C-alpha positions in Angstrom: -9.1 42.6 7.1 -9.6 41.6 3.2 -8.3 38.1 2.4 -4.9 38.4 0.0 -4.5 36.4 -2.9 -1.7 34.0 -2.4 1.6 34.9 -3.8 2.0 32.8 -7.1 5.3 31.6 -7.1 5.0 30.4 -10.7 3.8 34.6 -11.8 7.0 35.3 -13.5 8.5 32.1 -15.1 9.4 31.4 -17.9 7.3 29.2 -20.3 7.3 26.7 -22.8 4.8 24.8 -24.4 5.9 21.2 -25.3 4.3 19.3 -28.2 3.0 15.9 -27.7 6.0 14.4 -30.6 8.7 16.4 -28.1 7.2 14.8 -24.7 9.6 11.3 -24.0 9.4 10.7 -20.6 6.7 11.0 -17.9 6.3 14.1 -15.6 4.5 14.1 -12.9 2.6 17.5 -12.9 2.5 19.5 -9.8 -1.0 21.0 -10.0 -2.9 18.0 -10.1 -0.1 15.4 -8.7 -0.6 13.2 -11.8 1.9 12.0 -14.2 2.0 13.6 -17.8 2.8 11.0 -19.9 5.1 10.6 -23.1 3.8 11.5 -26.2 1.0 14.6 -23.8 1.5 18.1 -25.0 1.9 20.0 -22.0 3.3 23.5 -20.1 7.2 23.4 -19.0 7.9 26.5 -16.3 10.9 27.5 -15.2 10.7 30.4 -12.2 13.6 33.1 -12.7 16.7 32.6 -10.8 15.4 29.2 -9.9 16.2 26.7 -13.0 16.7 23.9 -10.8 12.9 24.3 -9.9 11.7 23.4 -13.1 8.4 21.4 -13.6 6.3 20.3 -16.0 2.3 21.2 -15.8 -0.6 20.2 -17.6 -1.6 22.9 -19.9 -5.6 22.9 -17.5 -3.5 22.7 -13.9 -1.4 25.8 -15.1 -4.1 27.4 -16.5 -6.1 27.1 -13.2 -3.0 27.2 -11.1 -4.1 30.3 -9.1 -7.9 29.5 -8.3 -7.0 25.5 -7.0 -4.1 23.5 -4.6 -2.7 20.7 -6.0 -4.6 17.5 -5.6 -3.9 14.9 -3.1 -2.6 11.3 -4.6 
């Protein structure tokens, strides 16, 4: 039996790019479990129907989320 790719929970998420000058806080990226420091451009993803699950991602982690799992701290 062929393996099915895992469902991407974030596939339908609304995304927007945060410019470095807009990034005023430190966030934890769910893709790599590392900090996104202030002044770093990144992506905010909001799943449909679940605004409380909004997450901030490094751009590379967002783009590679289908091919790798989260990194342990």
